[in-house]
PLY file of the C-alpha trace (Angstrom):
ply
format ascii 1.0
element vertex 326
property float x
property float y
property float z
element edge 325
property int vertex1
property int vertex2
end_header
102.70 -93.33 51.83
99.42 -92.13 53.33
98.02 -91.48 49.83
99.89 -94.31 48.14
98.10 -97.13 46.33
100.85 -99.56 47.34
98.39 -101.56 49.44
100.85 -104.34 50.24
103.44 -101.93 51.59
100.84 -100.17 53.71
99.12 -103.23 55.18
101.65 -106.08 55.27
105.36 -106.14 56.24
107.60 -106.86 53.25
109.78 -109.26 55.21
106.77 -111.54 55.84
105.91 -112.00 52.16
108.92 -114.01 51.03
111.93 -113.46 48.83
112.66 -110.18 47.09
111.48 -111.63 43.77
108.16 -112.66 45.33
107.70 -109.18 46.81
108.30 -107.41 43.50
106.02 -109.77 41.58
103.24 -109.44 44.14
103.56 -105.63 44.29
103.38 -105.43 40.49
100.66 -107.98 39.76
98.05 -107.23 42.43
96.47 -104.45 40.29
95.90 -107.01 37.52
94.16 -109.26 40.04
92.05 -106.28 41.15
91.05 -105.58 37.55
90.05 -109.22 37.07
88.04 -109.35 40.31
86.30 -106.08 39.53
85.59 -107.28 36.00
84.10 -110.50 37.36
81.85 -108.49 39.70
80.69 -106.26 36.83
79.99 -109.31 34.65
78.01 -111.00 37.44
75.96 -107.83 37.94
75.19 -107.69 34.20
74.21 -111.36 34.17
71.87 -110.87 37.14
70.32 -107.83 35.46
69.72 -109.83 32.27
68.15 -112.74 34.18
65.86 -110.40 36.09
64.71 -108.86 32.79
63.40 -112.25 31.68
66.29 -112.91 29.26
64.85 -110.46 26.78
66.84 -110.20 23.54
66.12 -106.49 23.29
67.89 -105.91 26.59
70.83 -108.18 25.90
72.46 -106.08 23.18
72.38 -102.84 25.18
73.47 -104.69 28.32
76.50 -106.19 26.56
77.61 -102.78 25.30
77.14 -101.18 28.71
79.06 -104.00 30.40
81.95 -103.71 27.96
82.11 -99.97 28.61
82.10 -100.52 32.38
84.82 -103.18 32.15
87.04 -100.90 30.07
86.42 -97.97 32.39
87.32 -100.08 35.45
90.52 -101.41 33.87
91.69 -97.94 32.76
90.82 -96.38 36.11
92.72 -98.98 38.16
95.77 -98.89 35.87
95.85 -95.08 35.94
95.54 -94.82 39.73
98.13 -97.45 40.64
100.69 -96.72 37.91
102.92 -94.30 39.91
102.88 -96.48 43.05
103.50 -99.72 41.16
106.31 -98.14 39.16
107.93 -96.95 42.38
107.68 -100.48 43.79
109.28 -101.89 40.64
112.21 -99.47 40.88
113.02 -100.76 44.35
114.82 -103.55 42.49
117.35 -100.95 41.25
117.51 -98.60 44.24
120.91 -99.05 45.86
122.80 -97.31 48.64
126.59 -97.03 48.74
128.51 -97.58 52.01
132.15 -97.23 53.04
133.70 -100.63 53.62
137.25 -99.44 54.20
137.93 -96.01 55.73
141.63 -96.22 54.85
141.35 -97.00 51.14
137.99 -95.30 50.57
136.51 -98.45 49.06
132.71 -98.51 48.83
130.12 -101.15 48.14
126.46 -100.76 47.18
123.58 -102.75 48.63
119.91 -102.92 47.73
117.91 -100.54 49.94
114.92 -102.90 50.06
117.15 -105.75 51.28
120.62 -104.92 52.55
121.65 -108.57 52.22
121.61 -108.15 48.43
124.78 -106.74 46.84
124.14 -104.39 43.90
126.43 -106.24 41.53
126.01 -108.75 38.74
128.19 -111.06 40.82
125.25 -111.46 43.22
122.81 -114.04 41.76
119.85 -112.55 43.65
120.48 -109.07 42.20
120.97 -110.55 38.75
117.64 -112.36 38.99
115.92 -109.20 40.20
117.31 -107.38 37.17
115.50 -109.73 34.78
112.23 -109.29 36.71
112.71 -105.53 36.80
113.09 -105.14 33.04
110.07 -107.35 32.34
107.84 -105.38 34.74
109.35 -102.09 33.53
108.12 -102.91 30.04
104.63 -103.74 31.32
103.95 -100.76 33.63
106.07 -97.60 33.01
106.25 -98.26 29.24
103.22 -100.24 28.05
100.57 -98.63 30.28
101.20 -94.99 29.14
101.45 -96.16 25.52
98.08 -97.87 25.93
96.55 -94.64 27.23
98.08 -92.78 24.29
96.66 -95.31 21.81
93.20 -94.97 23.36
93.32 -91.18 23.10
94.50 -91.39 19.49
91.60 -93.67 18.62
88.95 -91.41 20.17
90.45 -88.09 19.04
88.24 -87.69 15.92
85.08 -88.41 17.94
86.00 -85.96 20.70
86.93 -83.19 18.28
83.65 -83.73 16.42
81.77 -83.78 19.75
80.33 -87.21 18.98
81.14 -89.19 22.12
81.55 -92.86 21.28
81.28 -95.68 23.86
85.07 -95.97 23.90
85.47 -92.23 24.49
82.91 -92.41 27.29
84.76 -95.34 28.91
88.06 -93.39 29.15
86.48 -89.98 29.66
88.44 -89.16 32.80
91.60 -89.07 30.65
90.37 -86.20 28.47
87.18 -84.53 29.76
89.00 -81.82 31.77
91.10 -80.65 28.80
90.47 -78.71 25.62
90.22 -80.75 22.43
93.58 -79.37 21.25
95.25 -80.78 24.38
93.65 -84.21 24.42
96.97 -85.91 25.24
97.91 -83.69 28.17
97.06 -86.39 30.73
99.63 -88.72 29.15
102.17 -85.89 29.23
101.43 -85.31 32.91
101.61 -89.04 33.61
105.07 -89.18 32.02
106.17 -86.36 34.33
104.88 -88.25 37.37
106.64 -91.44 36.31
109.90 -89.58 35.76
109.84 -87.85 39.14
108.66 -90.93 41.05
110.70 -93.63 39.34
112.86 -92.84 36.31
114.93 -90.27 38.20
116.38 -93.20 40.17
118.35 -94.17 37.05
120.56 -91.14 37.71
123.67 -92.31 39.58
122.14 -95.53 40.86
124.84 -96.26 43.44
125.43 -92.90 45.18
122.62 -90.75 43.78
120.66 -90.70 47.05
123.47 -88.75 48.74
124.13 -86.34 45.85
122.32 -83.26 44.52
122.03 -84.30 40.88
118.65 -86.02 41.24
117.20 -83.04 43.07
118.56 -80.62 40.47
117.11 -82.66 37.58
113.75 -83.04 39.36
113.63 -79.29 40.06
114.38 -78.42 36.42
111.77 -80.88 35.11
109.12 -79.56 37.52
109.90 -75.95 36.62
109.74 -76.69 32.87
106.42 -78.49 33.28
105.05 -75.56 35.31
106.08 -73.16 32.55
104.49 -75.37 29.89
101.31 -75.63 31.97
101.06 -71.86 32.39
101.70 -71.18 28.69
99.59 -73.96 27.18
96.58 -73.59 29.53
95.20 -77.02 28.57
92.26 -77.11 31.04
88.72 -76.16 30.13
88.10 -74.59 33.54
90.35 -71.85 34.86
90.07 -73.05 38.46
91.55 -76.44 37.42
94.43 -74.56 35.82
95.07 -72.49 38.96
94.99 -75.59 41.15
97.41 -77.46 38.87
99.80 -74.49 38.76
99.77 -74.15 42.54
100.39 -77.88 43.00
103.33 -77.88 40.59
104.74 -74.71 42.15
104.63 -76.39 45.58
106.36 -79.46 44.15
109.12 -77.35 42.60
109.64 -75.48 45.87
109.83 -78.78 47.77
112.61 -79.98 45.47
114.45 -76.69 45.97
114.13 -76.99 49.74
115.34 -80.57 49.49
118.71 -79.25 48.33
118.98 -77.40 51.65
118.44 -80.65 53.57
120.97 -82.42 51.35
123.64 -79.74 51.80
123.18 -79.70 55.58
123.00 -83.43 56.05
126.38 -84.17 57.65
128.82 -81.29 57.24
127.88 -78.31 59.44
130.67 -76.15 58.00
129.40 -76.74 54.48
125.86 -75.97 55.66
126.95 -72.62 57.08
129.10 -71.67 54.06
126.56 -72.56 51.36
123.21 -72.07 53.10
123.93 -69.74 56.01
122.57 -72.06 58.71
124.62 -73.55 61.54
123.53 -77.18 61.50
121.07 -79.72 60.10
118.52 -79.04 62.86
118.22 -75.38 61.94
118.03 -76.32 58.27
115.17 -78.74 59.01
113.31 -76.07 61.00
113.84 -73.60 58.15
112.46 -76.06 55.57
109.48 -77.01 57.74
108.63 -73.34 58.34
108.78 -72.46 54.64
106.76 -75.54 53.68
104.05 -74.64 56.20
103.98 -71.07 54.90
103.64 -72.30 51.30
100.78 -74.61 52.26
98.94 -71.83 54.07
99.41 -69.46 51.14
98.26 -72.11 48.65
95.17 -72.98 50.68
94.34 -69.28 50.98
94.59 -68.81 47.20
92.48 -71.90 46.52
89.85 -70.81 49.04
89.62 -67.32 47.53
89.30 -68.75 44.03
86.60 -71.18 45.18
84.61 -68.41 46.91
84.90 -66.19 43.85
83.76 -68.99 41.56
80.76 -69.81 43.77
79.58 -66.22 44.19
80.11 -65.16 40.57
76.94 -65.10 38.42
76.89 -67.93 35.89
74.65 -68.74 32.93
73.33 -72.30 33.16
71.46 -74.48 30.70
67.84 -75.20 31.63
68.06 -78.80 30.46
71.12 -79.84 32.50
71.50 -77.09 35.11
75.21 -76.77 34.19
77.23 -73.97 32.67
77.70 -74.27 28.89
81.12 -75.48 27.80
0 1
1 2
2 3
3 4
4 5
5 6
6 7
7 8
8 9
9 10
10 11
11 12
12 13
13 14
14 15
15 16
16 17
17 18
18 19
19 20
20 21
21 22
22 23
23 24
24 25
25 26
26 27
27 28
28 29
29 30
30 31
31 32
32 33
33 34
34 35
35 36
36 37
37 38
38 39
39 40
40 41
41 42
42 43
43 44
44 45
45 46
46 47
47 48
48 49
49 50
50 51
51 52
52 53
53 54
54 55
55 56
56 57
57 58
58 59
59 60
60 61
61 62
62 63
63 64
64 65
65 66
66 67
67 68
68 69
69 70
70 71
71 72
72 73
73 74
74 75
75 76
76 77
77 78
78 79
79 80
80 81
81 82
82 83
83 84
84 85
85 86
86 87
87 88
88 89
89 90
90 91
91 92
92 93
93 94
94 95
95 96
96 97
97 98
98 99
99 100
100 101
101 102
102 103
103 104
104 105
105 106
106 107
107 108
108 109
109 110
110 111
111 112
112 113
113 114
114 115
115 116
116 117
117 118
118 119
119 120
120 121
121 122
122 123
123 124
124 125
125 126
126 127
127 128
128 129
129 130
130 131
131 132
132 133
133 134
134 135
135 136
136 137
137 138
138 139
139 140
140 141
141 142
142 143
143 144
144 145
145 146
146 147
147 148
148 149
149 150
150 151
151 152
152 153
153 154
154 155
155 156
156 157
157 158
158 159
159 160
160 161
161 162
162 163
163 164
164 165
165 166
166 167
167 168
168 169
169 170
170 171
171 172
172 173
173 174
174 175
175 176
176 177
177 178
178 179
179 180
180 181
181 182
182 183
183 184
184 185
185 186
186 187
187 188
188 189
189 190
190 191
191 192
192 193
193 194
194 195
195 196
196 197
197 198
198 199
199 200
200 201
201 202
202 203
203 204
204 205
205 206
206 207
207 208
208 209
209 210
210 211
211 212
212 213
213 214
214 215
215 216
216 217
217 218
218 219
219 220
220 221
221 222
222 223
223 224
224 225
225 226
226 227
227 228
228 229
229 230
230 231
231 232
232 233
233 234
234 235
235 236
236 237
237 238
238 239
239 240
240 241
241 242
242 243
243 244
244 245
245 246
246 247
247 248
248 249
249 250
250 251
251 252
252 253
253 254
254 255
255 256
256 257
257 258
258 259
259 260
260 261
261 262
262 263
263 264
264 265
265 266
266 267
267 268
268 269
269 270
270 271
271 272
272 273
273 274
274 275
275 276
276 277
277 278
278 279
279 280
280 281
281 282
282 283
283 284
284 285
285 286
286 287
287 288
288 289
289 290
290 291
291 292
292 293
293 294
294 295
295 296
296 297
297 298
298 299
299 300
300 301
301 302
302 303
303 304
304 305
305 306
306 307
307 308
308 309
309 310
310 311
311 312
312 313
313 314
314 315
315 316
316 317
317 318
318 319
319 320
320 321
321 322
322 323
323 324
324 325
């Protein structure tokens, strides 16, 4: 959560906000309020700039176009940054944990992890109401937001391929400027991967999935497939961006693999020894922490060496801009 954009969860206790429905609505709608406040600030700045120019008509047209571009850039930037965190908050309405309620019959009952007073069943009116809110917000954020990004990229594709950057293309430039023209939609592809790993994977075995291996196995396979696609497609313009992305996805895949060790050694020490070769959960945790630290050190070493090589290598630069030609 240290790098999460879930500002409410980081700064204010959930129990102090109100009911579960109020928490989910607030966690999902605060980015829209941020977009509106930022847009109001940008509009006020443009108005002040126009007034200081003496209300000149020659300035007004260019100022309106620049303000529209800034507003669009701000809205896209906020939606892109908060999308994974907001989607994870939305899926808390479906994240349940199963508990034994009768050790003799083996009967189990699932409760909402965010509020253990809520029974994960349509018989519970609170859970039923949360389901309606969940599907509405699911359509807005994990579905509509990526489709909006895709529509924007489709609309600017001819201009980018022709190297005629329109105001719309400039406003959403951070979605495409790091990629080759043939891979203009790679950011949407990557965003879909993030949403799946952060949120959609929770649809797998909603009641007992947190104590099973299936989610970890699916997440590991998806991460490995994406890593292979990244290495084969090479969508980035700069090779150092490609190396950094490959290292990050390799670390993520290894973390999912190591998560299976923690899952297997959670409660049954005999199973841990038979399947993993470690005596108990403590040794398994130490093993995972040691390997994770080693992977981080190796990754940082590779990144540092690549950065030093890139800095010291001779590069042709344009006199006009001082940058390397693309």
